[in-house]
DRENTORLUM-245764 format. One record per residue (C-alpha): x, y, z; residue in three letters. Coordinates in steps of 0.1 Angstrom, whole numbers, padded with zeros to 4 digits, always signed. Layout:
<sites>
XYZALA/...
</sites>
This chain:
<sites>
+0694+0823+1315MET/+0686+0829+1284LEU/+0675+0860+1272VAL/+0660+0864+1238VAL/+0659+0903+1222ALA/+0647+0917+1192THR/+0669+0951+1195PRO/+0667+0981+1162CYS/+0701+0973+1154PRO/+0699+0943+1149LEU/+0665+0946+1127LEU/+0675+0973+1106LEU/+0712+0960+1097ALA/+0702+0929+1073VAL/+0673+0953+1053PRO/+0698+0978+1048VAL/+0728+0960+1039ALA/+0703+0940+1015VAL/+0690+0971+1002VAL/+0720+0984+1000SER/+0734+0956+0982GLY/+0703+0954+0956MET/+0703+0992+0954SER/+0739+0991+0941ARG/+0733+0967+0914ALA/+0701+0984+0899SER/+0721+1017+0893ARG/+0738+0991+0863ILE/+0707+0978+0849GLY/+0704+0946+0873VAL/+0674+0939+0889ILE/+0676+0917+0917ILE/+0641+0905+0930ARG/+0648+0899+0967ASP/+0674+0893+0992GLY/+0675+0855+0987THR/+0686+0860+0951ALA/+0717+0884+0965LEU/+0731+0860+0992GLU/+0721+0830+0965ASN/+0744+0852+0938LEU/+0770+0852+0966GLY/+0774+0817+0972HIS/+0771+0806+0936ALA/+0793+0776+0924THR/+0778+0763+0886THR/+0769+0787+0854GLY/+0743+0774+0831ILE/+0738+0797+0798MET/+0716+0793+0767ASP/+0731+0801+0738LYS/+0711+0817+0712THR/+0705+0850+0725GLY/+0721+0844+0755THR/+0760+0835+0743LEU/+0752+0850+0711THR/+0737+0878+0695ALA/+0707+0867+0689GLY/+0704+0882+0652ARG/+0702+0850+0632PRO/+0708+0853+0599THR/+0700+0825+0570VAL/+0732+0819+0552VAL/+0721+0799+0527ASP/+0688+0775+0514VAL/+0696+0742+0501ILE/+0668+0717+0484ALA/+0670+0687+0474ALA/+0672+0674+0441PRO/+0643+0685+0417VAL/+0628+0711+0446VAL/+0630+0747+0439ASP/+0651+0764+0467ALA/+0630+0790+0464GLU/+0598+0772+0470GLU/+0615+0759+0504VAL/+0620+0792+0518LEU/+0586+0806+0510ARG/+0569+0775+0524LEU/+0593+0771+0555ALA/+0583+0813+0560ALA/+0549+0811+0554SER/+0544+0789+0583LEU/+0569+0803+0607ASP/+0548+0835+0602GLN/+0530+0818+0634ALA/+0558+0814+0655SER/+0578+0842+0677PRO/+0610+0820+0676HIS/+0642+0841+0671ILE/+0654+0819+0645LEU/+0617+0817+0625ALA/+0618+0854+0625GLU/+0652+0851+0608ALA/+0630+0832+0583ILE/+0604+0851+0576VAL/+0629+0881+0573ALA/+0651+0869+0547HIS/+0622+0860+0527ALA/+0607+0891+0526ARG/+0641+0904+0517ARG/+0639+0881+0489GLN/+0605+0898+0481GLN/+0588+0866+0479LEU/+0548+0861+0483THR/+0538+0842+0517LEU/+0508+0828+0521THR/+0489+0829+0560PRO/+0495+0792+0573PRO/+0460+0772+0586ARG/+0465+0751+0617ASP/+0497+0762+0624ALA/+0515+0747+0662SER/+0546+0750+0673GLU/+0562+0719+0696GLN/+0586+0738+0722PRO/+0622+0730+0715GLY/+0607+0711+0682ARG/+0595+0734+0654GLY/+0565+0744+0636MET/+0538+0721+0620THR/+0508+0735+0595GLY/+0493+0738+0565ILE/+0505+0761+0534VAL/+0487+0761+0500ASP/+0469+0730+0509GLY/+0502+0711+0520LYS/+0512+0699+0552ARG/+0547+0715+0560VAL/+0570+0712+0585GLU/+0598+0732+0599VAL/+0627+0726+0624GLY/+0638+0699+0639LYS/+0633+0663+0623LEU/+0642+0631+0627ALA/+0668+0621+0604LEU/+0656+0582+0585PRO/+0684+0563+0588GLU/+0684+0557+0549SER/+0686+0595+0549ARG/+0693+0607+0510PRO/+0730+0620+0504ARG/+0719+0656+0501TRP/+0714+0659+0539THR/+0749+0649+0545ASP/+0756+0681+0524ALA/+0739+0699+0548VAL/+0753+0684+0577LEU/+0789+0693+0565ASN/+0779+0726+0558ARG/+0762+0737+0591ALA/+0795+0727+0609MET/+0816+0743+0584LEU/+0799+0774+0588ASP/+0791+0771+0629ALA/+0754+0773+0618ALA/+0721+0759+0626ALA/+0698+0736+0607ILE/+0658+0745+0599ALA/+0648+0712+0581TRP/+0617+0714+0560VAL/+0592+0690+0549SER/+0560+0684+0529PHE/+0536+0659+0537GLU/+0565+0636+0556GLY/+0588+0640+0527GLU/+0621+0656+0539LEU/+0623+0685+0510ARG/+0651+0711+0519GLY/+0671+0729+0549ALA/+0672+0763+0559VAL/+0710+0771+0574LEU/+0713+0803+0602LEU/+0741+0815+0618ARG/+0740+0838+0651ASP/+0775+0844+0658PRO/+0789+0845+0694LEU/+0792+0876+0713ARG/+0825+0896+0717ARG/+0826+0896+0753ASP/+0815+0861+0759ALA/+0850+0849+0764PRO/+0855+0882+0788ARG/+0825+0875+0806THR/+0828+0838+0810LEU/+0868+0847+0827ARG/+0851+0867+0847ARG/+0824+0846+0858LEU/+0855+0819+0865ARG/+0870+0848+0891LYS/+0843+0855+0907ALA/+0838+0819+0919GLY/+0817+0797+0895LEU/+0845+0769+0887ARG/+0815+0753+0862ARG/+0804+0762+0834LEU/+0777+0744+0811VAL/+0756+0754+0778MET/+0723+0738+0771LEU/+0712+0740+0736THR/+0687+0730+0716GLY/+0711+0732+0687ASP/+0746+0720+0678ARG/+0775+0714+0697THR/+0798+0731+0675GLU/+0793+0769+0679PRO/+0800+0767+0715ALA/+0835+0753+0715ARG/+0856+0783+0713VAL/+0845+0795+0748LEU/+0865+0763+0766GLY/+0832+0753+0788LEU/+0829+0727+0809ASP/+0805+0705+0792TRP/+0778+0710+0764VAL/+0746+0698+0761HIS/+0729+0704+0728ALA/+0698+0693+0709GLU/+0678+0700+0741GLN/+0641+0699+0749THR/+0630+0727+0771PRO/+0623+0698+0792ALA/+0658+0681+0792GLU/+0670+0717+0797LYS/+0650+0716+0830VAL/+0661+0679+0842ALA/+0698+0691+0838ARG/+0691+0726+0859VAL/+0675+0702+0887ARG/+0705+0679+0885ASP/+0730+0704+0886GLU/+0714+0721+0916SER/+0710+0693+0935GLU/+0752+0693+0938THR/+0758+0733+0941ALA/+0738+0761+0942THR/+0733+0772+0905THR/+0726+0800+0881ILE/+0710+0795+0852MET/+0709+0828+0820VAL/+0686+0826+0797GLY/+0665+0847+0774ASP/+0636+0827+0756GLY/+0604+0812+0760VAL/+0617+0779+0762ASN/+0643+0789+0788ASP/+0617+0803+0816ALA/+0612+0768+0828PRO/+0649+0762+0833ALA/+0653+0799+0851LEU/+0626+0791+0874ALA/+0642+0757+0883ALA/+0675+0770+0891ALA/+0689+0783+0921THR/+0690+0818+0906VAL/+0676+0825+0870GLY/+0689+0853+0857ILE/+0670+0868+0826ALA/+0681+0887+0794MET/+0653+0913+0796GLY/+0665+0937+0776ALA/+0654+0918+0740ARG/+0642+0887+0758GLY/+0607+0871+0761ALA/+0583+0881+0788THR/+0579+0853+0803ALA/+0617+0848+0806SER/+0622+0879+0831SER/+0586+0868+0848GLU/+0606+0835+0858ALA/+0638+0847+0866ALA/+0651+0860+0901ASP/+0671+0885+0883VAL/+0667+0908+0850VAL/+0693+0926+0830LEU/+0676+0954+0811THR/+0705+0957+0786SER/+0716+0938+0759ASP/+0749+0930+0776ARG/+0764+0896+0784LEU/+0788+0913+0806ASP/+0760+0924+0832ARG/+0761+0888+0845VAL/+0791+0890+0858ALA/+0782+0923+0874ASP/+0754+0907+0887ALA/+0776+0882+0903MET/+0800+0910+0917ASP/+0772+0927+0933ALA/+0773+0907+0967PRO/+0809+0908+0966ARG/+0819+0944+0955GLN/+0806+0979+0972PRO/+0800+0988+0934ASN/+0794+0960+0910PRO/+0809+0968+0873GLY/+0838+0994+0890ARG/+0868+0985+0902PRO/+0876+0976+0937ALA/+0884+1005+0952ALA/+0918+1004+0969ARG/+0919+0999+1008PRO/+0924+1032+1031ALA/+0952+1038+1050ARG/+0957+1043+1087ARG/+0945+1079+1094GLY/+0931+1080+1060GLU/+0899+1106+1062ASN/+0896+1090+1098GLY/+0893+1056+1086LEU/+0911+1029+1104GLN/+0931+0999+1080PRO/+0908+0982+1056PHE/+0916+0947+1049PRO/+0903+0942+1013GLN/+0915+0905+1009SER/+0886+0896+1041ASP/+0863+0926+1030GLN/+0865+0931+1067ARG/+0845+0956+1083ILE/+0864+0990+1092SER/+0859+1002+1127GLU/+0847+1037+1119GLN/+0838+1059+1149HIS/+0810+1082+1138SER/+0805+1115+1155GLN/+0771+1108+1157ILE/+0760+1121+1192PRO/+0729+1106+1207SER/+0714+1109+1241THR/+0706+1084+1266ARG/+0687+1077+1295LYS/+0699+1085+1324ASN/+0731+1096+1309SER/+0742+1136+1306GLY/+0765+1135+1282LYS/+0768+1124+1244PRO/+0775+1089+1236HIS/+0794+1082+1201LEU/+0784+1056+1187ILE/+0802+1032+1164ARG/+0791+1027+1134ASN/+0798+0991+1121GLU/+0775+0991+1092VAL/+0799+1004+1063ALA/+0773+0997+1036GLY/+0756+1028+1040LEU/+0789+1049+1031GLN/+0799+1021+0999GLY/+0828+1012+1021ARG/+0822+0976+1029SER/+0804+0943+1009ALA/+0804+0929+1040LEU/+0777+0939+1051SER/+0756+0925+1023ALA/+0776+0896+1020ARG/+0776+0886+1057ARG/+0747+0909+1075PRO/+0744+0884+1103TRP/+0782+0895+1113LEU/+0773+0931+1107ALA/+0741+0929+1134ALA/+0757+0912+1164TRP/+0785+0935+1159SER/+0758+0965+1159ALA/+0739+0950+1191LEU/+0771+0940+1211TRP/+0785+0976+1209HIS/+0748+0993+1216ASP/+0749+0967+1248HIS/+0780+0977+1256ARG/+0771+1013+1256GLY/+0741+1007+1279ARG/+0761+0991+1302ARG/+0794+1020+1304GLU/+0759+1043+1303ALA/
</sites>
């Protein structure tokens, strides 16, 4: 005979465990949208990172402006900044800010349009101007080799500038890596990520010091989505990003994590997890949320026998301590109080197993409830 039932302990254990884990994470600025995202964080084995604004500080600065022969570098900067006034991209904002610090007079652009991942096109002072990633011709000018070498030495990004279809200059920008980036990546590996990949629309040089497993450079937003989908087909994948161009990739990952403090609104809306502070180490805290009772803090020392009325609590497999709560409850046809065995210890923050394996806690509570009814 098959008996199917939905008792209160089963119905309550799973929501309580999930809400408990999400609540603990929210206290440190990690907003998890639902229980599915929390569970997938506990199973993730591949991490994909955007570079600009995620692994880097997100505060690029112009380090140099290089112009073609017989072209004024100041004019290159002025036209590039005038066009970039119509772009919300973080590199465009850095170019505009640098031009204003140089007290250059900027002209509002006309017919400005932006190709995601490529750059801006528009008309400034009657000239067709392009700023961003431009395809270099095979017979490129010699001065472009100097730009490429300088960018490699300085680990800088290049924004090429052309007038009327002719390459006229380049703006070099540098966005340093976050100080906590190497430590955070080590924490992510300890949390269970066996593969770390970086997706960037920029060059590969700035990421070589991080010891990543793979780097996909000069990627368009569409190519980023394709890479994320490929990784997600073979493993549970997290994607961390902050920009408008990262939003489709965040939605394509198993769990999308947005750097919401300074990132674009579109990325926060597409993500499953939003970090409310501009700290990369919160990504590691988010990974710890399904595994530790208090993410962001060191794991508590396992309780010894007889301490605080608890049974031994092995930290290695995070089993639920068999804690007896002296909570009297009257049962039908029973004249004496019945001691309820409290199996879901997540309510008191003693174990993360209720968040990691809620089905085990639920069925354990169901079994003890059934046994108590038989004894009664």
